[in-house]
DRENPA-3360 file (N, C-alpha, C; in nm, 2 decimals, always signed):
BEGIN
1 = XXXXXXXX = +9.73/+8.60/+7.18/+9.64/+8.58/+7.29/+9.57/+8.47/+7.27 ~ +9.57/+8.39/+7.40/+9.53/+8.26/+7.40/+9.37/+8.27/+7.45 ~ +9.31/+8.15/+7.47/+9.17/+8.14/+7.51/+9.15/+8.19/+7.64 ~ +9.25/+8.17/+7.73/+9.23/+8.21/+7.88/+9.23/+8.38/+7.87 ~ +9.30/+8.43/+7.79/+9.30/+8.58/+7.81/+9.18/+8.64/+7.75 ~ +9.13/+8.58/+7.64/+9.00/+8.61/+7.58/+8.88/+8.59/+7.68 ~ +8.88/+8.48/+7.76/+8.78/+8.47/+7.85/+8.80/+8.56/+7.96 ~ +8.92/+8.59/+8.00/+8.95/+8.69/+8.12/+8.89/+8.83/+8.08;
9 = XXXXXXXX = +8.92/+8.87/+7.93/+8.87/+9.01/+7.88/+8.73/+9.02/+7.88 ~ +8.66/+8.90/+7.84/+8.51/+8.90/+7.84/+8.45/+8.90/+7.97 ~ +8.51/+8.83/+8.06/+8.45/+8.85/+8.20/+8.47/+9.00/+8.26 ~ +8.59/+9.07/+8.24/+8.60/+9.20/+8.28/+8.52/+9.31/+8.23 ~ +8.49/+9.29/+8.08/+8.41/+9.38/+8.02/+8.26/+9.36/+8.06 ~ +8.21/+9.24/+8.08/+8.09/+9.20/+8.15/+8.08/+9.27/+8.28 ~ +8.19/+9.25/+8.36/+8.18/+9.31/+8.51/+8.17/+9.45/+8.50 ~ +8.24/+9.53/+8.41/+8.25/+9.67/+8.40/+8.11/+9.71/+8.37;
17 = XXXXXXXX = +8.05/+9.65/+8.26/+7.92/+9.69/+8.23/+7.79/+9.68/+8.34 ~ +7.82/+9.55/+8.40/+7.72/+9.53/+8.50/+7.73/+9.63/+8.63 ~ +7.85/+9.68/+8.65/+7.86/+9.79/+8.75/+7.79/+9.91/+8.71 ~ +7.82/+9.94/+8.58/+7.74/+10.06/+8.53/+7.58/+10.05/+8.53 ~ +7.54/+9.93/+8.49/+7.41/+9.89/+8.49/+7.36/+9.91/+8.64 ~ +7.42/+9.85/+8.72/+7.38/+9.87/+8.87/+7.38/+10.02/+8.90 ~ +7.47/+10.09/+8.87/+7.46/+10.23/+8.90/+7.34/+10.31/+8.83 ~ +7.32/+10.27/+8.72/+7.20/+10.32/+8.65/+7.08/+10.30/+8.72;
25 = XXXXXXXX = +7.06/+10.16/+8.76/+6.95/+10.11/+8.84/+6.94/+10.19/+8.98 ~ +7.04/+10.21/+9.04/+7.05/+10.29/+9.16/+6.99/+10.43/+9.15 ~ +7.04/+10.50/+9.05/+6.98/+10.63/+9.03/+6.83/+10.64/+9.01 ~ +6.77/+10.54/+8.93/+6.63/+10.53/+8.90/+6.56/+10.47/+9.03 ~ +6.63/+10.42/+9.12/+6.55/+10.36/+9.23/+6.48/+10.22/+9.21 ~ +6.55/+10.15/+9.12/+6.49/+10.03/+9.07/+6.58/+9.90/+9.12 ~ +6.52/+9.78/+9.10/+6.59/+9.67/+9.16/+6.73/+9.67/+9.13 ~ +6.82/+9.62/+9.20/+6.97/+9.63/+9.19/+7.02/+9.49/+9.17;
33 = XXXXXXXX = +7.16/+9.51/+9.12/+7.24/+9.39/+9.11/+7.28/+9.35/+9.25 ~ +7.27/+9.24/+9.30/+7.32/+9.22/+9.44/+7.48/+9.23/+9.46 ~ +7.52/+9.28/+9.56/+7.65/+9.30/+9.59/+7.74/+9.19/+9.58 ~ +7.67/+9.07/+9.64/+7.75/+8.94/+9.63/+7.77/+8.89/+9.48 ~ +7.68/+8.93/+9.40/+7.71/+8.91/+9.24/+7.82/+8.99/+9.19 ~ +7.84/+9.11/+9.25/+7.97/+9.17/+9.19/+8.09/+9.12/+9.25 ~ +8.08/+9.06/+9.38/+8.20/+8.99/+9.43/+8.21/+8.86/+9.37 ~ +8.12/+8.79/+9.33/+8.13/+8.65/+9.26/+8.21/+8.69/+9.13;
41 = XXXXXXXX = +8.15/+8.79/+9.05/+8.22/+8.82/+8.93/+8.37/+8.86/+8.94 ~ +8.40/+8.94/+9.06/+8.53/+8.98/+9.09/+8.61/+8.85/+9.12 ~ +8.57/+8.77/+9.19/+8.63/+8.64/+9.23/+8.67/+8.56/+9.09 ~ +8.58/+8.56/+9.00/+8.60/+8.49/+8.87/+8.67/+8.57/+8.78 ~ +8.77/+8.62/+8.81/+8.88/+8.70/+8.72/+8.81/+8.83/+8.65 ~ +8.70/+8.89/+8.72/+8.63/+9.01/+8.69/+8.67/+9.13/+8.77 ~ +8.78/+9.12/+8.86/+8.77/+9.22/+8.95/+8.83/+9.34/+8.90 ~ +8.90/+9.35/+8.78/+8.97/+9.47/+8.72/+8.83/+9.53/+8.66;
49 = XXXXXXXX = +8.74/+9.48/+8.60/+8.62/+9.54/+8.53/+8.54/+9.60/+8.64 ~ +8.53/+9.53/+8.76/+8.45/+9.59/+8.86/+8.52/+9.71/+8.91 ~ +8.65/+9.71/+8.94/+8.73/+9.82/+8.99/+8.72/+9.93/+8.88 ~ +8.73/+9.92/+8.76/+8.73/+10.03/+8.68/+8.58/+10.07/+8.66 ~ +8.48/+9.99/+8.66/+8.34/+10.04/+8.68/+8.32/+10.12/+8.80 ~ +8.37/+10.08/+8.91/+8.35/+10.17/+9.03/+8.41/+10.31/+9.01 ~ +8.54/+10.32/+8.95/+8.59/+10.44/+8.90/+8.52/+10.53/+8.81 ~ +8.48/+10.45/+8.70/+8.41/+10.51/+8.59/+8.27/+10.57/+8.63;
57 = XXXXXXXX = +8.20/+10.51/+8.70/+8.06/+10.53/+8.75/+8.05/+10.58/+8.87 ~ +8.16/+10.59/+8.94/+8.14/+10.66/+9.09/+8.05/+10.56/+9.16 ~ +8.07/+10.44/+9.16/+7.96/+10.34/+9.23/+8.04/+10.26/+9.32 ~ +7.97/+10.24/+9.44/+8.04/+10.16/+9.54/+8.16/+10.21/+9.58 ~ +8.19/+10.34/+9.57/+8.33/+10.40/+9.62/+8.32/+10.44/+9.76 ~ +8.22/+10.44/+9.84/+8.21/+10.49/+9.96/+8.22/+10.36/+10.05 ~ +8.18/+10.23/+10.02/+8.18/+10.12/+10.09/+8.30/+10.06/+10.10 ~ +8.35/+10.07/+10.22/+8.48/+10.00/+10.26/+8.50/+9.87/+10.21;
65 = XXXXXXXX = +8.40/+9.78/+10.22/+8.41/+9.65/+10.18/+8.44/+9.63/+10.03 ~ +8.40/+9.73/+9.96/+8.43/+9.73/+9.80/+8.58/+9.80/+9.79 ~ +8.60/+9.92/+9.85/+8.72/+9.99/+9.85/+8.84/+9.89/+9.89 ~ +8.82/+9.79/+9.97/+8.93/+9.71/+10.01/+8.92/+9.58/+9.94 ~ +8.81/+9.53/+9.92/+8.78/+9.40/+9.87/+8.81/+9.37/+9.73 ~ +8.78/+9.47/+9.65/+8.79/+9.44/+9.50/+8.94/+9.46/+9.46 ~ +9.02/+9.55/+9.52/+9.17/+9.55/+9.50/+9.24/+9.42/+9.54 ~ +9.20/+9.38/+9.65/+9.24/+9.24/+9.71/+9.22/+9.13/+9.60;
73 = XXXXXXXX = +9.09/+9.13/+9.58/+9.05/+9.02/+9.46/+9.13/+9.03/+9.33 ~ +9.17/+9.16/+9.30/+9.23/+9.19/+9.16/+9.37/+9.13/+9.20 ~ +9.43/+9.15/+9.30/+9.56/+9.09/+9.34/+9.55/+8.93/+9.33 ~ +9.46/+8.88/+9.38/+9.42/+8.73/+9.38/+9.41/+8.68/+9.23 ~ +9.34/+8.77/+9.15/+9.31/+8.74/+9.02/+9.45/+8.73/+8.95 ~ +9.53/+8.81/+8.97/+9.66/+8.82/+8.90/+9.76/+8.72/+8.95 ~ +9.74/+8.66/+9.07/+9.83/+8.55/+9.12/+9.78/+8.42/+9.06 ~ +9.63/+8.39/+9.07/+9.58/+8.30/+9.01/+9.63/+8.28/+8.84;
81 = XXXXXXXX = +9.62/+8.41/+8.79/+9.65/+8.40/+8.65/+9.80/+8.36/+8.61 ~ +9.88/+8.41/+8.69/+10.03/+8.37/+8.66/+10.04/+8.22/+8.73 ~ +9.98/+8.18/+8.82/+9.98/+8.04/+8.85/+9.95/+7.95/+8.75 ~ +9.82/+7.98/+8.67/+9.79/+7.90/+8.56/+9.89/+7.91/+8.46 ~ +9.93/+8.04/+8.43/+10.01/+8.04/+8.31/+10.15/+7.99/+8.32 ~ +10.21/+7.99/+8.44/+10.34/+7.94/+8.46/+10.33/+7.79/+8.50 ~ +10.25/+7.74/+8.58/+10.25/+7.62/+8.64/+10.17/+7.51/+8.55 ~ +10.06/+7.57/+8.51/+9.99/+7.47/+8.40/+10.02/+7.49/+8.26;
89 = XX = +10.13/+7.60/+8.24/+10.16/+7.64/+8.08/+10.06/+7.64/+8.00 ~ +9.93/+7.71/+8.03/+9.83/+7.73/+7.95/+9.85/+7.83/+7.86;
% end
């Protein structure tokens, strides 16, 4: 496993826990993680972590922008990953 894969795993773990953290804050009526931050994490190779967090914590599952946007970003993450691996040979 190379450095790129380790970074992607770390980003996805962080994204997963941030999604759970936001759900916990929502239950308590406290300050929330902005939705744009979840989308930024998803764009930066963290879409799988956010998607798994959505499922595990039942968070943001009724919002169509998350139900559609996060899987689309996951596909873009995969395309970018393969582009980097194949064309840049990282």
